[in-house]
C-alpha positions in Angstrom: 0.0 -0.2 0.1 1.3 3.5 -0.8 0.7 6.6 1.0 -2.5 8.0 0.1 -4.8 11.0 1.5 -6.8 8.9 4.1 -3.1 8.4 5.9 -3.1 10.7 9.0 0.4 12.9 9.1 1.6 11.6 11.9 2.5 8.4 10.3 6.1 8.2 9.7 6.4 6.3 6.6 10.3 6.2 7.6 9.9 3.6 10.5 8.6 0.4 10.7 5.5 0.1 12.9 5.2 -3.2 14.8 1.1 -2.9 14.6 1.7 -2.7 10.7 4.0 -5.4 10.2 1.9 -7.8 12.2 -0.3 -7.1 9.5 2.1 -8.0 7.0 2.2 -11.3 8.7 -1.4 -12.0 8.5 -1.6 -11.4 5.1 -3.1 -7.8 5.5 -2.5 -5.1 3.0 -2.5 -2.1 5.6 1.1 -2.0 5.7 4.2 -0.1 3.7 6.9 -0.8 2.4 9.2 -0.1 5.5 7.0 -2.2 7.1 7.7 -5.2 4.8 11.2 -4.7 4.8 11.0 -5.0 8.6 8.9 -8.1 8.4 10.7 -9.9 5.4 13.7 -9.4 8.1 11.9 -10.7 10.5 11.1 -13.7 8.2 14.4 -14.3 7.0 15.6 -15.0 10.6 12.5 -16.9 11.7 10.7 -18.4 8.3 7.7 -19.3 10.2 6.6 -15.9 11.6 3.5 -15.4 9.5 2.5 -18.9 11.0 3.1 -17.8 14.3 1.3 -14.7 13.5 -2.1 -16.8 12.7 -1.3 -19.3 15.0 -2.0 -15.7 17.9 -4.8 -14.7 16.1 -6.3 -18.4 16.1 -5.9 -18.0 19.8 -7.8 -14.7 19.6 -11.2 -16.1 18.1 -10.5 -19.2 20.3 -10.6 -16.9 23.3 -13.5 -15.1 22.3 -15.4 -17.9 21.7 -15.0 -19.5 25.2 -15.7 -16.1 26.9 -18.8 -16.4 24.5 -19.9 -19.2 26.4 -19.2 -18.3 29.5 -22.1 -15.7 29.0 -19.4 -12.3 28.1 -21.3 -10.2 25.8 -18.7 -7.3 26.0 -15.0 -6.8 25.1 -12.1 -4.4 25.4 -9.3 -5.3 23.2 -6.1 -3.1 23.9 -3.5 -3.2 21.5 -5.8 -4.2 18.7 -3.9 -3.3 15.6 -4.8 -3.0 12.0 -8.7 -4.6 11.2 -8.2 -8.4 9.5 -10.6 -11.0 9.1 -11.6 -12.5 12.0 -11.8 -9.4 14.0 -13.6 -9.5 17.7 -16.5 -7.8 16.9 -16.9 -10.1 14.0 -16.6 -13.1 16.1 -18.7 -11.7 18.9 -21.3 -10.4 17.1 -21.8 -13.5 14.8 -22.7 -15.2 18.0 -24.8 -12.7 19.7 -25.7 -9.8 17.4 -25.8 -7.4 20.2 -22.7 -7.8 21.3 -20.1 -4.8 22.1 -16.8 -4.3 21.2 -14.6 -1.0 21.8 -10.7 -1.7 20.1 -8.1 0.7 21.4 -4.7 0.8 20.1 -2.6 3.7 19.6 -1.1 3.3 16.4 -3.0 6.0 13.8 -3.2 3.6 10.5 -4.9 0.9 12.8 -7.5 3.8 14.2 -7.9 5.0 10.8 -8.9 1.7 9.2 -10.8 0.3 12.1 -13.0 3.6 12.4 -13.7 3.1 8.4 -14.9 -0.8 9.2 -17.0 -0.1 11.8 -18.6 2.9 10.5 -22.0 1.2 10.3 -21.7 -0.6 13.8 -23.6 0.8 16.5 -21.9 -1.7 19.0 -18.2 -1.6 18.1 -16.1 1.4 17.7 -12.5 2.4 18.2 -10.5 4.5 20.3 -6.8 5.9 20.0 -5.2 5.6 23.5 -2.0 4.5 24.6 -2.8 1.2 26.7 0.0 1.8 29.0 -2.1 4.5 30.5 -5.1 2.9 31.8 -7.0 6.0 32.9 -6.9 7.4 29.2 -8.9 4.0 27.9 -11.2 3.4 30.9 -12.4 6.9 31.2 -13.1 7.7 27.8 -16.4 8.7 26.9 -16.5 6.6 23.7 -15.5 3.2 25.4 -18.1 4.2 28.6 -20.7 5.1 25.9 -20.4 1.3 24.5 -19.1 -0.6 27.3 -21.4 -1.1 30.7 -18.5 -1.2 33.1 -21.6 -2.8 35.9 -21.5 -6.1 33.8 -18.7 -8.5 33.1 -16.8 -7.5 30.5 -13.8 -9.5 28.5 -10.6 -8.0 28.1 -8.2 -8.7 25.8 -4.4 -8.6 25.5 -3.6 -10.4 23.0 0.2 -10.3 21.4 0.7 -6.8 23.0 2.0 -7.1 26.4 5.4 -8.1 25.0 5.8 -4.3 23.3 5.4 -2.7 27.1 8.9 -2.3 28.3 9.6 -3.1 32.1 10.4 1.0 32.2 6.5 1.2 31.6 5.7 -0.9 34.6 3.3 -3.5 32.7 2.4 -5.5 36.3 1.1 -2.0 37.0 -0.7 -1.1 34.1 -2.4 -4.8 33.9 -3.2 -4.3 37.8 -4.9 -1.3 37.3 -7.2 -2.6 34.4 -7.9 -5.8 36.7 -9.2 -3.6 39.5 -11.6 -1.4 36.7 -13.3 -4.7 35.7 -16.3 -5.8 37.0 -16.9 -9.1 38.9 -17.7 -11.8 36.3 -15.1 -10.2 34.1 -12.3 -12.3 32.1 -8.6 -11.4 31.4 -7.1 -13.3 28.3 -3.3 -12.7 27.5 -1.0 -14.1 25.1 2.3 -13.1 25.7 6.3 -13.7 23.8 8.7 -16.1 25.9 12.2 -17.1 25.4 11.1 -20.4 27.3 11.0 -23.3 25.0 13.4 -21.5 22.4 16.6 -23.7 21.9 19.4 -22.2 22.8 20.6 -21.7 19.3 17.6 -19.4 18.7 18.5 -17.1 21.3 20.9 -15.4 19.1 18.3 -15.1 16.4 16.0 -13.8 19.1 18.1 -11.2 19.7 18.5 -10.5 15.6 14.2 -10.1 15.8 14.6 -7.9 19.0 17.2 -5.6 17.4 14.5 -5.2 14.3 11.7 -4.0 16.6 14.0 -1.9 18.4 13.3 -0.1 14.9 9.9 0.7 15.5 8.0 2.5 18.6 7.4 -1.0 20.0 10.6 -2.7 21.0 10.0 -6.5 21.9 10.5 -8.0 25.1 10.0 -11.4 26.1 9.2 -12.7 29.5 9.2 -15.9 31.7 5.7 -18.1 32.2 6.5 -17.0 35.8 6.3 -12.7 34.9 3.4 -13.6 32.6 1.6 -16.1 34.9 2.0 -12.4 37.7 -0.5 -10.6 34.9 -3.4 -12.7 36.7 -2.6 -12.1 40.0 -5.8 -12.2 42.0 -7.8 -13.8 39.2 -8.7 -17.2 39.2 -7.0 -19.0 35.9 -9.1 -21.1 34.1 -7.8 -24.5 32.7 -5.8 -25.6 31.2 -3.6 -22.7 33.0 -1.3 -20.7 31.3 0.3 -22.7 28.9 2.5 -23.0 25.3 -0.1 -21.2 23.1 -0.4 -24.3 21.0 -2.0 -26.2 24.1 -4.9 -24.0 24.9 -7.6 -25.6 23.8 -6.4 -26.4 20.5 -8.7 -26.4 17.3 -6.1 -27.0 14.8 -2.6 -28.6 14.3 -1.0 -25.1 15.6 2.7 -25.5 15.6 4.7 -24.7 18.7 5.0 -21.0 18.6 7.4 -19.2 21.7 4.5 -17.9 23.9 2.5 -18.5 26.5 -1.5 -17.7 26.8 -3.7 -17.8 29.4 -7.1 -16.6 30.7 -8.1 -15.3 34.3 -11.4 -15.1 36.0 -12.2 -12.2 38.6 -14.2 -13.5 41.3 
């Protein structure tokens, strides 16, 4: 995709975006030459990166359906990214046309395309905000107009927390969201890790991290213990915090270096 009149003026086409790279990995078209160059550099190191992105997307779909089965009909998707097939609102509203969804992203292209996609959908919207500032998200009037914070909410943080550096205190950030959730709510997380990566793959991972340092979203991989700590105070539902391929699989997804889990707020 080349720059056109719809591209927000704040978009720097000389710097790759992690969100637009993810769109490329998923086969989307809302990315630019600088994003494709960076994404292809990652693929040269990890040829299975596109498959890993699709596997992560598959977890998102499974998580939403799982929460729908538990009676959740409204979702807050943090770091939602650029719209691609299988968005949260498509999954949720197919099962329940009254399901409500608020997408949150800081990336201008993601917000611009989400706004266009949802123009005629009264039960879904997008806001441009930085998830690292929970107050700006939780007190947003647009979000509050769609979501009822007196009823359970499905909070989705899928493939996003590994772009929040330790200096931004991600565990405190997540704690603010957990505390704001009504009883009966759920938190779904997928997060990259180095655990399970062969020793010879660690050097490759460092090369990948160097590529992401060119974006505004450096990659931070965490341990299972660090990821489990995001669910503090919640009841983690079966099968717990596990490798992505082990969480209620519905296909033969290959192992990817990520842990996932869903926690319930009593």
